[in-house]
C-alpha angles and dihedrals in degrees: 000000000000125000120244123245088250091059092054096052096078089049091050091048091049091049091049091049091051091049091051090048090049092049089050096047100042099072091041102044098027123092128215109246089232089056089054090052092049090046090054093048093050091048089053092049091048093051092050093046092047091052097042103040106023109028107025096059088055097041096116095034099051107019108040137067089251092062138075094281112041121182091261090061090047091052091050096047102031111016094168093056091043089059095044103042118096088201089061093062090087135016094205119118094226092057091051090047091052091051090048090052092050090049090050092052091049091050091049090051090050091051091052094042093240112151086345100187093045094046091045092051092048091048091050095049095044094046092049089049091049092050090049090052091065115010090176091076097047125098137181093273090059093054091047087054089054092053092049091051091049095048089045088067088072096050133079093245090163089064094111140010093016140124090223108072120309094165095049090049091053098047109127093013127104118236108283093002108151121255103235120189143126087270095056092045093051093045093051093047092045092052094048092047088060089061093039093051090049088053090054090050090051092053089052090057126089091199094055094044092049093051095242100105100085094043088051093047092052089056089060090094095189088068100044119086139155105005093000100091091050092048091049089070093066106073096173091053091050091050090052090049089051092057094040092053093048089050092049093050090049092057095040093108086069087073082080100029095051128067133187122010098354090055091046092050093049093047090048090051091055091048090053091048092053092047086054090053091051091051095051111026140051100240104137116221094336098105092047093046089056091047089053090055092047090058088073091065098057109103130224098275090063092053091043089057091046092052090046091051091052095042093100092054097038101069095051091049094045093053089059092056123091111265091245092065101027114136117234125225094280092060094252120137122226118246114254097173128078119255106269097188114127115263094210114081095208092052090047092049093048091048091050093050092046094049091048091052091048092049095049093043093051092047092051090049091052091048092050091049091052092045090052091051088054093049091244096115135022113260103248096169115116118263104249095195089283095299094138099039095093097046113086139159093208093096108204092340150158087000115018115208113278098195135061115220140191140157139249121197117201118198124196114209123215086254089062094250117134121219140166105272091214104052103007094241131110117307110252124201096181123102107281120237089246118015091194090067091060087070109062095200142010091259091053088051093051092046092049094047094048093046098046095102098030123127125258094261091059090055092053096090091047092052091048089050091054090052093050096042095052118100091208131077104262126190096191144342131218122199117207126190114208125198133183126185119240134190134181091289098049139265119001124205127336128316116270114226118213121184109219104179144346115203133180116233 
């Protein structure tokens, strides 16, 4: 029995509608394979830089039992993380160093595109374990990095500029043709929702809507570094930046809606904004993590120009490479690894269904978490002993801090003399010339900010660390937290001194 022409018309119309939707979505939710390659490279660089310059100098201080947050303190404050973290298996410095070295090797392999999925998975697990070992030195930028690593597992990050199979990844695709999949769509939407949710937080804030948030933030001297203190003197400029940033966040959905030059211009504007943050504020890897995500939104013409600009350097470099990994004229790198795809169709199909379910489930969980932070949905996520309460993607919103804070540590010698435990001079309770200098590193700053309202028992390991780290015979130490209100015009009133703990050495 054959169907009539009238019966086929709805099917034809549905097919045509789906084709139009696909044609509309592909350039917006697809990603140029060269952007995926650049994204992978930047993630690898960020992981290496984070380990080498941020985490490794504080390895003993923040990740061992001889530091300010031993495993016993982790178990008391965050029992779930204490049970889950691989870094909490041992409190010895050599074990942490070994894990750091493994993470560094995985990050280097990710950068080079060698065994990309394996190196990416190892990097994700080790970074999550490291963050769980000491949640006090984790910020929103760190958790965004985790989500990008996780979502990267579902993308062909070895598509270009990799040792793992550029040609195989590009089979069937035209040069520069976007990679369009559920993974690319979810990653693009996830990244834009970070900006969009931040915009909603800003519109819930009186400080941001009145133009006083950024001027107030730049008077939090513990955050401002490099060019930040100089910029803090120009209130009108900071007010303009306040409004410009709110406007940019408000139009962030156009990163998906736009294509071509408008999309390029908007992505470039966000890149410039994040470079400005890195040049003025102590924010860790956050600005560079966001720049890594923005690379995905640059369309093919940008990468064509980049390849054209490097064409004169490329051939000379390629001729120095072994023939097995030599890049061809399109900038692709030959595959030097065997095809690791499963040979059994049923296994491949089950793996594909499972990975899709995992990807969608994780994305829905992230969206619900963001909706709960905005007050749109009820937070149905389990309470993990408060582990996630201090990690937010709101970024100084809806209520930016209104007080600058720092610490003073008074040490009493066996002779009865009192000195500053840090520099050996007199203990000062006045506002320091530069509050940022009272925190030696970014990790110290994060730790101090997260601990500022903690109870006495949580300061006990820090006080013990001061006693052990001193090269003088101390009888006792007292840790003070100092806080001074600030507004858009600068400090207000006198510092308030709060004694947190006194401990015998």
